[in-house]
N, CA, C and O atoms as a Tinker XYZ file with bonds, in Angstrom:
   452  protein
     1  N      0.849000   -1.159000    0.000000    73     2
     2  CA     0.000000    0.000000    0.000000    64     1     3
     3  C      0.905000    1.236000    0.000000    63     2     4     5
     4  O      1.837000    1.331000    0.798000    81     3
     5  N      0.621000    2.179000   -0.901000    73     3     6
     6  CA     1.385000    3.418000   -1.000000    64     5     7
     7  C      0.691000    4.516000   -0.233000    63     6     8     9
     8  O     -0.518000    4.700000   -0.373000    81     7
     9  N      1.442000    5.258000    0.585000    73     7    10
    10  CA     0.895000    6.382000    1.326000    64     9    11
    11  C      1.155000    7.676000    0.554000    63    10    12    13
    12  O      2.183000    7.798000   -0.112000    81    11
    13  N      0.245000    8.633000    0.635000    73    11    14
    14  CA     0.497000    9.922000   -0.010000    64    13    15
    15  C      1.697000   10.605000    0.636000    63    14    16    17
    16  O      1.985000   10.404000    1.816000    81    15
    17  N      2.408000   11.435000   -0.177000    73    15    18
    18  CA     3.599000   12.112000    0.327000    64    17    19
    19  C      3.293000   13.087000    1.447000    63    18    20    21
    20  O      4.052000   13.160000    2.414000    81    19
    21  N      2.216000   13.829000    1.349000    73    19    22
    22  CA     1.881000   14.820000    2.379000    64    21    23
    23  C      0.463000   14.578000    2.847000    63    22    24    25
    24  O     -0.499000   14.863000    2.134000    81    23
    25  N      0.347000   14.054000    4.044000    73    23    26
    26  CA    -0.973000   13.793000    4.598000    64    25    27
    27  C     -1.541000   15.018000    5.303000    63    26    28    29
    28  O     -2.726000   15.037000    5.637000    81    27
    29  N     -0.720000   16.045000    5.537000    73    27    30
    30  CA    -1.193000   17.276000    6.171000    64    29    31
    31  C     -1.357000   17.112000    7.668000    63    30    32    33
    32  O     -1.157000   16.027000    8.215000    81    31
    33  N     -1.726000   18.203000    8.327000    73    31    34
    34  CA    -1.866000   18.191000    9.776000    64    33    35
    35  C     -3.029000   17.327000   10.228000    63    34    36    37
    36  O     -2.971000   16.723000   11.298000    81    35
    37  N     -4.076000   17.261000    9.433000    73    35    38
    38  CA    -5.250000   16.529000    9.859000    64    37    39
    39  C     -5.153000   15.039000    9.639000    63    38    40    41
    40  O     -5.918000   14.288000   10.243000    81    39
    41  N     -4.227000   14.570000    8.784000    73    39    42
    42  CA    -4.253000   13.173000    8.438000    64    41    43
    43  C     -2.997000   12.399000    8.711000    63    42    44    45
    44  O     -2.924000   11.246000    8.287000    81    43
    45  N     -2.016000   12.922000    9.372000    73    43    46
    46  CA    -0.812000   12.173000    9.650000    64    45    47
    47  C      0.417000   13.045000    9.590000    63    46    48    49
    48  O      0.405000   14.185000   10.055000    81    47
    49  N      1.480000   12.509000    9.016000    73    47    50
    50  CA     2.758000   13.210000    8.966000    64    49    51
    51  C      2.746000   14.342000    7.943000    63    50    52    53
    52  O      2.485000   14.103000    6.764000    81    51
    53  N      3.025000   15.576000    8.378000    73    51    54
    54  CA     3.109000   16.690000    7.436000    64    53    55
    55  C      4.420000   16.649000    6.665000    63    54    56    57
    56  O      5.381000   16.017000    7.104000    81    55
    57  N      4.463000   17.309000    5.534000    73    55    58
    58  CA     5.661000   17.396000    4.719000    64    57    59
    59  C      6.692000   18.227000    5.479000    63    58    60    61
    60  O      6.399000   19.357000    5.869000    81    59
    61  N      7.869000   17.700000    5.691000    73    59    62
    62  CA     8.896000   18.375000    6.486000    64    61    63
    63  C      9.346000   19.668000    5.823000    63    62    64    65
    64  O      9.636000   20.640000    6.520000    81    63
    65  N      9.413000   19.704000    4.514000    73    63    66
    66  CA     9.790000   20.935000    3.811000    64    65    67
    67  C      8.792000   22.047000    4.069000    63    66    68    69
    68  O      9.174000   23.200000    4.269000    81    67
    69  N      7.501000   21.697000    4.065000    73    67    70
    70  CA     6.466000   22.691000    4.350000    64    69    71
    71  C      6.579000   23.205000    5.780000    63    70    72    73
    72  O      6.433000   24.401000    6.035000    81    71
    73  N      6.838000   22.296000    6.702000    73    71    74
    74  CA     6.987000   22.688000    8.102000    64    73    75
    75  C      8.171000   23.633000    8.286000    63    74    76    77
    76  O      8.072000   24.620000    9.015000    81    75
    77  N      9.271000   23.337000    7.638000    73    75    78
    78  CA    10.454000   24.183000    7.768000    64    77    79
    79  C     10.192000   25.565000    7.157000    63    78    80    81
    80  O     10.629000   26.576000    7.706000    81    79
    81  N      9.494000   25.611000    6.045000    73    79    82
    82  CA     9.147000   26.893000    5.420000    64    81    83
    83  C      8.250000   27.693000    6.349000    63    82    84    85
    84  O      8.451000   28.895000    6.517000    81    83
    85  N      7.264000   27.044000    6.955000    73    83    86
    86  CA     6.378000   27.731000    7.898000    64    85    87
    87  C      7.163000   28.257000    9.094000    63    86    88    89
    88  O      6.913000   29.366000    9.566000    81    87
    89  N      8.108000   27.465000    9.581000    73    87    90
    90  CA     8.919000   27.882000   10.723000    64    89    91
    91  C      9.782000   29.085000   10.361000    63    90    92    93
    92  O      9.896000   30.025000   11.148000    81    91
    93  N     10.393000   29.063000    9.175000    73    91    94
    94  CA    11.214000   30.192000    8.733000    64    93    95
    95  C     10.368000   31.451000    8.561000    63    94    96    97
    96  O     10.783000   32.538000    8.962000    81    95
    97  N      9.196000   31.309000    7.972000    73    95    98
    98  CA     8.290000   32.453000    7.801000    64    97    99
    99  C      7.890000   33.029000    9.155000    63    98   100   101
   100  O      7.876000   34.246000    9.338000    81    99
   101  N      7.565000   32.149000   10.105000    73    99   102
   102  CA     7.156000   32.589000   11.436000    64   101   103
   103  C      8.298000   33.319000   12.137000    63   102   104   105
   104  O      8.062000   34.320000   12.814000    81   103
   105  N      9.516000   32.842000   11.988000    73   103   106
   106  CA    10.659000   33.497000   12.634000    64   105   107
   107  C     10.915000   34.871000   12.018000    63   106   108   109
   108  O     11.275000   35.808000   12.730000    81   107
   109  N     10.734000   35.001000   10.714000    73   107   110
   110  CA    10.882000   36.296000   10.064000    64   109   111
   111  C      9.833000   37.282000   10.539000    63   110   112   113
   112  O     10.132000   38.449000   10.792000    81   111
   113  N      8.607000   36.809000   10.657000    73   111   114
   114  CA     7.522000   37.666000   11.151000    64   113   115
   115  C      7.763000   38.066000   12.600000    63   114   116   117
   116  O      7.468000   39.196000   12.988000    81   115
   117  N      8.292000   37.156000   13.395000    73   115   118
   118  CA     8.568000   37.452000   14.797000    64   117   119
   119  C      9.628000   38.542000   14.924000    63   118   120   121
   120  O      9.558000   39.373000   15.829000    81   119
   121  N     10.600000   38.543000   14.030000    73   119   122
   122  CA    11.641000   39.572000   14.052000    64   121   123
   123  C     11.023000   40.949000   13.802000    63   122   124   125
   124  O     11.358000   41.918000   14.484000    81   123
   125  N     10.126000   41.029000   12.828000    73   123   126
   126  CA     9.450000   42.296000   12.543000    64   125   127
   127  C      8.529000   42.691000   13.694000    63   126   128   129
   128  O      8.354000   43.877000   13.971000    81   127
   129  N      7.953000   41.718000   14.351000    73   127   130
   130  CA     7.061000   41.988000   15.473000    64   129   131
   131  C      7.813000   42.711000   16.589000    63   130   132   133
   132  O      7.272000   43.636000   17.196000    81   131
   133  N      9.036000   42.308000   16.865000    73   131   134
   134  CA     9.828000   42.966000   17.905000    64   133   135
   135  C      9.988000   44.455000   17.599000    63   134   136   137
   136  O      9.880000   45.290000   18.498000    81   135
   137  N     10.243000   44.785000   16.340000    73   135   138
   138  CA    10.381000   46.187000   15.947000    64   137   139
   139  C      9.060000   46.937000   16.137000    63   138   140   141
   140  O      9.047000   48.065000   16.628000    81   139
   141  N      7.959000   46.306000   15.748000    73   139   142
   142  CA     6.642000   46.925000   15.905000    64   141   143
   143  C      6.319000   47.139000   17.383000    63   142   144   145
   144  O      5.804000   48.194000   17.755000    81   143
   145  N      6.614000   46.158000   18.220000    73   143   146
   146  CA     6.328000   46.269000   19.647000    64   145   147
   147  C      7.144000   47.380000   20.301000    63   146   148   149
   148  O      6.670000   48.039000   21.227000    81   147
   149  N      8.360000   47.586000   19.823000    73   147   150
   150  CA     9.198000   48.649000   20.379000    64   149   151
   151  C      8.582000   50.024000   20.130000    63   150   152   153
   152  O      8.833000   50.958000   20.892000    81   151
   153  N      7.784000   50.160000   19.079000    73   151   154
   154  CA     7.164000   51.441000   18.744000    64   153   155
   155  C      5.739000   51.594000   19.277000    63   154   156   157
   156  O      5.168000   52.683000   19.220000    81   155
   157  N      5.178000   50.531000   19.782000    73   155   158
   158  CA     3.815000   50.566000   20.324000    64   157   159
   159  C      3.835000   51.205000   21.717000    63   158   160   161
   160  O      4.810000   51.055000   22.454000    81   159
   161  N      2.761000   51.919000   22.079000    73   159   162
   162  CA     2.701000   52.582000   23.380000    64   161   163
   163  C      1.401000   52.269000   24.114000    63   162   164   165
   164  O      0.331000   52.213000   23.509000    81   163
   165  N      1.508000   52.065000   25.429000    73   163   166
   166  CA     0.369000   51.875000   26.316000    64   165   167
   167  C      0.488000   52.895000   27.441000    63   166   168   169
   168  O      1.507000   52.940000   28.131000    81   167
   169  N     -0.537000   53.709000   27.632000    73   167   170
   170  CA    -0.559000   54.673000   28.731000    64   169   171
   171  C     -1.461000   54.136000   29.834000    63   170   172   173
   172  O     -2.614000   53.778000   29.591000    81   171
   173  N     -0.931000   54.085000   31.030000    73   171   174
   174  CA    -1.671000   53.635000   32.199000    64   173   175
   175  C     -1.694000   54.789000   33.198000    63   174   176   177
   176  O     -0.649000   55.331000   33.557000    81   175
   177  N     -2.890000   55.160000   33.643000    73   175   178
   178  CA    -3.018000   56.203000   34.655000    64   177   179
   179  C     -3.737000   55.619000   35.865000    63   178   180   181
   180  O     -4.856000   55.119000   35.754000    81   179
   181  N     -3.089000   55.686000   37.006000    73   179   182
   182  CA    -3.638000   55.171000   38.262000    64   181   183
   183  C     -3.323000   56.123000   39.395000    63   182   184   185
   184  O     -2.156000   56.377000   39.692000    81   183
   185  N     -4.348000   56.647000   40.024000    73   183   186
   186  CA    -4.190000   57.428000   41.253000    64   185   187
   187  C     -3.131000   58.527000   41.152000    63   186   188   189
   188  O     -2.340000   58.708000   42.078000    81   187
   189  N     -3.108000   59.263000   40.033000    73   187   190
   190  CA    -2.165000   60.363000   39.881000    64   189   191
   191  C     -0.814000   59.980000   39.302000    63   190   192   193
   192  O      0.078000   60.824000   39.211000    81   191
   193  N     -0.649000   58.732000   38.912000    73   191   194
   194  CA     0.594000   58.271000   38.303000    64   193   195
   195  C      0.286000   57.846000   36.869000    63   194   196   197
   196  O     -0.635000   57.065000   36.629000    81   195
   197  N      1.067000   58.367000   35.915000    73   195   198
   198  CA     0.911000   57.977000   34.510000    64   197   199
   199  C      2.214000   57.330000   34.057000    63   198   200   201
   200  O      3.285000   57.934000   34.124000    81   199
   201  N      2.096000   56.084000   33.593000    73   199   202
   202  CA     3.258000   55.347000   33.106000    64   201   203
   203  C      2.987000   54.957000   31.656000    63   202   204   205
   204  O      1.914000   54.453000   31.323000    81   203
   205  N      3.973000   55.197000   30.805000    73   203   206
   206  CA     3.874000   54.793000   29.404000    64   205   207
   207  C      4.836000   53.640000   29.179000    63   206   208   209
   208  O      6.016000   53.714000   29.522000    81   207
   209  N      4.304000   52.569000   28.594000    73   207   210
   210  CA     5.077000   51.372000   28.278000    64   209   211
   211  C      5.145000   51.199000   26.777000    63   210   212   213
   212  O      4.271000   51.668000   26.048000    81   211
   213  N      6.191000   50.520000   26.315000    73   211   214
   214  CA     6.183000   50.095000   24.923000    64   213   215
   215  C      5.597000   48.685000   24.878000    63   214   216   217
   216  O      5.309000   48.097000   25.920000    81   215
   217  N      5.424000   48.153000   23.695000    73   215   218
   218  CA     4.801000   46.846000   23.525000    64   217   219
   219  C      5.625000   45.682000   24.038000    63   218   220   221
   220  O      5.139000   44.553000   24.103000    81   219
   221  N      6.877000   45.952000   24.405000    73   219   222
   222  CA     7.724000   44.903000   24.972000    64   221   223
   223  C      7.640000   44.866000   26.484000    63   222   224   225
   224  O      8.196000   43.971000   27.120000    81   223
   225  N      6.930000   45.858000   27.075000    73   223   226
   226  CA     6.798000   45.916000   28.527000    64   225   227
   227  C      7.821000   46.813000   29.190000    63   226   228   229
   228  O      7.947000   46.805000   30.414000    81   227
   229  N      8.557000   47.590000   28.403000    73   227   230
   230  CA     9.561000   48.501000   28.941000    64   229   231
   231  C      8.912000   49.842000   29.279000    63   230   232   233
   232  O      8.076000   50.336000   28.521000    81   231
   233  N      9.293000   50.434000   30.417000    73   231   234
   234  CA     8.792000   51.749000   30.799000    64   233   235
   235  C      9.451000   52.797000   29.909000    63   234   236   237
   236  O     10.676000   52.867000   29.808000    81   235
   237  N      8.613000   53.613000   29.265000    73   235   238
   238  CA     9.093000   54.677000   28.389000    64   237   239
   239  C      9.114000   56.002000   29.148000    63   238   240   241
   240  O     10.048000   56.792000   29.008000    81   239
   241  N      8.077000   56.236000   29.951000    73   239   242
   242  CA     8.040000   57.466000   30.752000    64   241   243
   243  C      7.186000   57.264000   31.995000    63   242   244   245
   244  O      6.348000   56.365000   32.060000    81   243
   245  N      7.423000   58.124000   32.974000    73   243   246
   246  CA     6.697000   58.085000   34.233000    64   245   247
   247  C      6.441000   59.524000   34.664000    63   246   248   249
   248  O      7.369000   60.328000   34.753000    81   247
   249  N      5.171000   59.843000   34.930000    73   247   250
   250  CA     4.800000   61.172000   35.399000    64   249   251
   251  C      3.986000   61.013000   36.682000    63   250   252   253
   252  O      3.129000   60.137000   36.792000    81   251
   253  N      4.278000   61.886000   37.651000    73   251   254
   254  CA     3.617000   61.825000   38.950000    64   253   255
   255  C      2.954000   63.162000   39.228000    63   254   256   257
   256  O      3.576000   64.216000   39.099000    81   255
   257  N      1.684000   63.109000   39.611000    73   255   258
   258  CA     0.953000   64.309000   40.002000    64   257   259
   259  C      1.620000   64.891000   41.248000    63   258   260   261
   260  O      1.884000   64.170000   42.211000    81   259
   261  N      1.890000   66.187000   41.227000    73   259   262
   262  CA     2.562000   66.848000   42.357000    64   261   263
   263  C      1.842000   66.651000   43.680000    63   262   264   265
   264  O      2.477000   66.652000   44.735000    81   263
   265  N      0.545000   66.485000   43.641000    73   263   266
   266  CA    -0.220000   66.304000   44.874000    64   265   267
   267  C      0.138000   64.996000   45.588000    63   266   268   269
   268  O     -0.092000   64.859000   46.789000    81   267
   269  N      0.693000   64.052000   44.856000    73   267   270
   270  CA     1.077000   62.772000   45.463000    64   269   271
   271  C      2.423000   62.845000   46.182000    63   270   272   273
   272  O      2.758000   61.957000   46.965000    81   271
   273  N      3.182000   63.884000   45.921000    73   271   274
   274  CA     4.518000   63.986000   46.505000    64   273   275
   275  C      4.408000   64.597000   47.896000    63   274   276   277
   276  O      4.363000   65.815000   48.067000    81   275
   277  N      4.366000   63.716000   48.871000    73   275   278
   278  CA     4.228000   64.109000   50.269000    64   277   279
   279  C      5.315000   63.388000   51.069000    63   278   280   281
   280  O      5.256000   62.170000   51.235000    81   279
   281  N      6.302000   64.132000   51.563000    73   279   282
   282  CA     7.384000   63.492000   52.317000    64   281   283
   283  C      6.894000   62.698000   53.529000    63   282   284   285
   284  O      7.581000   61.793000   54.001000    81   283
   285  N      5.714000   63.038000   54.024000    73   283   286
   286  CA     5.171000   62.343000   55.191000    64   285   287
   287  C      4.423000   61.055000   54.814000    63   286   288   289
   288  O      4.082000   60.250000   55.679000    81   287
   289  N      4.173000   60.873000   53.496000    73   287   290
   290  CA     3.390000   59.713000   53.065000    64   289   291
   291  C      3.943000   59.159000   51.748000    63   290   292   293
   292  O      3.282000   59.233000   50.712000    81   291
   293  N      5.127000   58.620000   51.794000    73   291   294
   294  CA     5.730000   58.051000   50.579000    64   293   295
   295  C      5.059000   56.741000   50.177000    63   294   296   297
   296  O      5.135000   56.337000   49.017000    81   295
   297  N      4.407000   56.078000   51.122000    73   295   298
   298  CA     3.779000   54.786000   50.841000    64   297   299
   299  C      2.669000   54.908000   49.789000    63   298   300   301
   300  O      2.544000   54.035000   48.930000    81   299
   301  N      1.873000   55.962000   49.843000    73   299   302
   302  CA     0.804000   56.154000   48.862000    64   301   303
   303  C      1.388000   56.297000   47.464000    63   302   304   305
   304  O      0.876000   55.706000   46.513000    81   303
   305  N      2.443000   57.066000   47.335000    73   303   306
   306  CA     3.105000   57.244000   46.041000    64   305   307
   307  C      3.699000   55.932000   45.544000    63   306   308   309
   308  O      3.551000   55.579000   44.374000    81   307
   309  N      4.364000   55.218000   46.430000    73   307   310
   310  CA     4.954000   53.923000   46.058000    64   309   311
   311  C      3.886000   52.949000   45.583000    63   310   312   313
   312  O      4.086000   52.249000   44.590000    81   311
   313  N      2.762000   52.894000   46.274000    73   311   314
   314  CA     1.670000   51.999000   45.885000    64   313   315
   315  C      1.110000   52.376000   44.522000    63   314   316   317
   316  O      0.840000   51.499000   43.701000    81   315
   317  N      0.929000   53.680000   44.266000    73   315   318
   318  CA     0.384000   54.134000   42.991000    64   317   319
   319  C      1.327000   53.786000   41.845000    63   318   320   321
   320  O      0.882000   53.358000   40.780000    81   319
   321  N      2.620000   53.967000   42.057000    73   319   322
   322  CA     3.604000   53.630000   41.020000    64   321   323
   323  C      3.603000   52.128000   40.766000    63   322   324   325
   324  O      3.601000   51.695000   39.613000    81   323
   325  N      3.604000   51.337000   41.821000    73   323   326
   326  CA     3.598000   49.872000   41.662000    64   325   327
   327  C      2.372000   49.392000   40.913000    63   326   328   329
   328  O      2.479000   48.545000   40.026000    81   327
   329  N      1.209000   49.923000   41.259000    73   327   330
   330  CA    -0.032000   49.521000   40.601000    64   329   331
   331  C     -0.012000   49.871000   39.122000    63   330   332   333
   332  O     -0.364000   49.040000   38.285000    81   331
   333  N      0.392000   51.080000   38.792000    73   331   334
   334  CA     0.438000   51.500000   37.394000    64   333   335
   335  C      1.443000   50.669000   36.598000    63   334   336   337
   336  O      1.164000   50.271000   35.467000    81   335
   337  N      2.594000   50.409000   37.178000    73   335   338
   338  CA     3.621000   49.610000   36.486000    64   337   339
   339  C      3.168000   48.175000   36.270000    63   338   340   341
   340  O      3.367000   47.608000   35.196000    81   339
   341  N      2.565000   47.595000   37.284000    73   339   342
   342  CA     2.094000   46.212000   37.165000    64   341   343
   343  C      1.041000   46.097000   36.064000    63   342   344   345
   344  O      1.109000   45.196000   35.228000    81   343
   345  N      0.068000   47.008000   36.066000    73   343   346
   346  CA    -0.998000   46.957000   35.065000    64   345   347
   347  C     -0.446000   47.195000   33.656000    63   346   348   349
   348  O     -0.852000   46.522000   32.709000    81   347
   349  N      0.463000   48.137000   33.520000    73   347   350
   350  CA     1.041000   48.417000   32.200000    64   349   351
   351  C      1.831000   47.245000   31.663000    63   350   352   353
   352  O      1.724000   46.906000   30.484000    81   351
   353  N      2.624000   46.625000   32.517000    73   351   354
   354  CA     3.416000   45.478000   32.081000    64   353   355
   355  C      2.503000   44.323000   31.681000    63   354   356   357
   356  O      2.733000   43.681000   30.656000    81   355
   357  N      1.473000   44.054000   32.476000    73   355   358
   358  CA     0.532000   42.976000   32.152000    64   357   359
   359  C     -0.157000   43.245000   30.817000    63   358   360   361
   360  O     -0.335000   42.331000   30.011000    81   359
   361  N     -0.540000   44.489000   30.584000    73   359   362
   362  CA    -1.204000   44.842000   29.324000    64   361   363
   363  C     -0.263000   44.627000   28.137000    63   362   364   365
   364  O     -0.685000   44.112000   27.101000    81   363
   365  N      1.004000   45.014000   28.276000    73   363   366
   366  CA     1.979000   44.826000   27.208000    64   365   367
   367  C      2.207000   43.336000   26.931000    63   366   368   369
   368  O      2.283000   42.922000   25.774000    81   367
   369  N      2.314000   42.540000   27.984000    73   367   370
   370  CA     2.537000   41.095000   27.823000    64   369   371
   371  C      1.339000   40.445000   27.117000    63   370   372   373
   372  O      1.524000   39.620000   26.223000    81   371
   373  N      0.127000   40.809000   27.511000    73   371   374
   374  CA    -1.072000   40.254000   26.869000    64   373   375
   375  C     -1.130000   40.635000   25.395000    63   374   376   377
   376  O     -1.429000   39.795000   24.546000    81   375
   377  N     -0.847000   41.891000   25.091000    73   375   378
   378  CA    -0.874000   42.354000   23.705000    64   377   379
   379  C      0.167000   41.618000   22.869000    63   378   380   381
   380  O     -0.109000   41.201000   21.744000    81   379
   381  N      1.352000   41.464000   23.423000    73   379   382
   382  CA     2.418000   40.762000   22.710000    64   381   383
   383  C      2.004000   39.320000   22.427000    63   382   384   385
   384  O      2.189000   38.827000   21.314000    81   383
   385  N      1.443000   38.640000   23.432000    73   383   386
   386  CA     1.065000   37.244000   23.253000    64   385   387
   387  C     -0.020000   37.089000   22.190000    63   386   388   389
   388  O      0.017000   36.150000   21.396000    81   387
   389  N     -0.985000   38.009000   22.175000    73   387   390
   390  CA    -2.029000   37.962000   21.150000    64   389   391
   391  C     -1.424000   38.088000   19.760000    63   390   392   393
   392  O     -1.825000   37.376000   18.839000    81   391
   393  N     -0.470000   38.982000   19.605000    73   391   394
   394  CA     0.149000   39.194000   18.295000    64   393   395
   395  C      1.015000   38.017000   17.893000    63   394   396   397
   396  O      1.040000   37.642000   16.721000    81   395
   397  N      1.723000   37.430000   18.840000    73   395   398
   398  CA     2.539000   36.243000   18.540000    64   397   399
   399  C      1.630000   35.093000   18.119000    63   398   400   401
   400  O      1.927000   34.386000   17.157000    81   399
   401  N      0.523000   34.906000   18.836000    73   399   402
   402  CA    -0.410000   33.835000   18.494000    64   401   403
   403  C     -0.964000   33.999000   17.087000    63   402   404   405
   404  O     -1.189000   33.009000   16.392000    81   403
   405  N     -1.188000   35.241000   16.658000    73   403   406
   406  CA    -1.697000   35.501000   15.312000    64   405   407
   407  C     -0.644000   35.212000   14.245000    63   406   408   409
   408  O     -0.984000   34.780000   13.144000    81   407
   409  N      0.615000   35.443000   14.555000    73   407   410
   410  CA     1.689000   35.270000   13.579000    64   409   411
   411  C      2.140000   33.834000   13.408000    63   410   412   413
   412  O      2.459000   33.403000   12.300000    81   411
   413  N      2.165000   33.107000   14.489000    73   411   414
   414  CA     2.743000   31.766000   14.450000    64   413   415
   415  C      1.737000   30.727000   13.951000    63   414   416   417
   416  O      0.609000   30.650000   14.437000    81   415
   417  N      2.161000   29.950000   12.995000    73   415   418
   418  CA     1.280000   28.851000   12.552000    64   417   419
   419  C      1.243000   27.756000   13.615000    63   418   420   421
   420  O      2.024000   27.779000   14.566000    81   419
   421  N      0.363000   26.830000   13.453000    73   419   422
   422  CA     0.266000   25.709000   14.388000    64   421   423
   423  C      1.367000   24.698000   14.070000    63   422   424   425
   424  O      1.140000   23.698000   13.390000    81   423
   425  N      2.552000   24.983000   14.575000    73   423   426
   426  CA     3.689000   24.113000   14.335000    64   425   427
   427  C      3.816000   23.115000   15.478000    63   426   428   429
   428  O      3.394000   23.391000   16.601000    81   427
   429  N      4.396000   21.957000   15.190000    73   427   430
   430  CA     4.616000   20.992000   16.275000    64   429   431
   431  C      5.511000   21.606000   17.347000    63   430   432   433
   432  O      6.415000   22.376000   17.025000    81   431
   433  N      5.271000   21.274000   18.627000    73   431   434
   434  CA     6.089000   21.809000   19.721000    64   433   435
   435  C      7.564000   21.546000   19.504000    63   434   436   437
   436  O      7.945000   20.456000   19.077000    81   435
   437  N      8.401000   22.534000   19.793000    73   435   438
   438  CA     9.829000   22.374000   19.701000    64   437   439
   439  C     10.428000   22.649000   18.335000    63   438   440   441
   440  O     11.652000   22.654000   18.205000    81   439
   441  N      9.621000   22.878000   17.315000    73   439   442
   442  CA    10.156000   23.051000   15.975000    64   441   443
   443  C     10.916000   24.363000   15.837000    63   442   444   445
   444  O     11.885000   24.440000   15.082000    81   443
   445  N     10.482000   25.406000   16.564000    73   443   446
   446  CA    11.165000   26.694000   16.481000    64   445   447
   447  C     12.317000   26.804000   17.465000    63   446   448   449
   448  O     12.987000   27.836000   17.506000    81   447
   449  N     12.558000   25.806000   18.232000    73   447   450
   450  CA    13.700000   25.870000   19.150000    64   449   451
   451  C     13.240000   25.733000   20.508000    63   450   452
   452  O     14.045000   25.760000   21.438000    81   451
């Protein structure tokens, strides 16, 4: 009995050449994605603190409302900064993962490294 050369993902063993091409295409797209994420911006404002992140989760800028600067109560300022940073980083990570999921084909685990 002769088996077809490419049974595809739904029917058995996929063609290795096709898989390698898909992996190379996905890696090229991922490289461009990093550049796009570096230029993307997320602004988070919490309790008088505004933090801007890029799509990679890096802090681009931080602004603090003068009313929060109280030498007698640094804890409120620290909490506001922590909250804004945590939310901004989580938002950047979620956005990045959504974009990676859209770019990457359904490749077998471990094929990209």
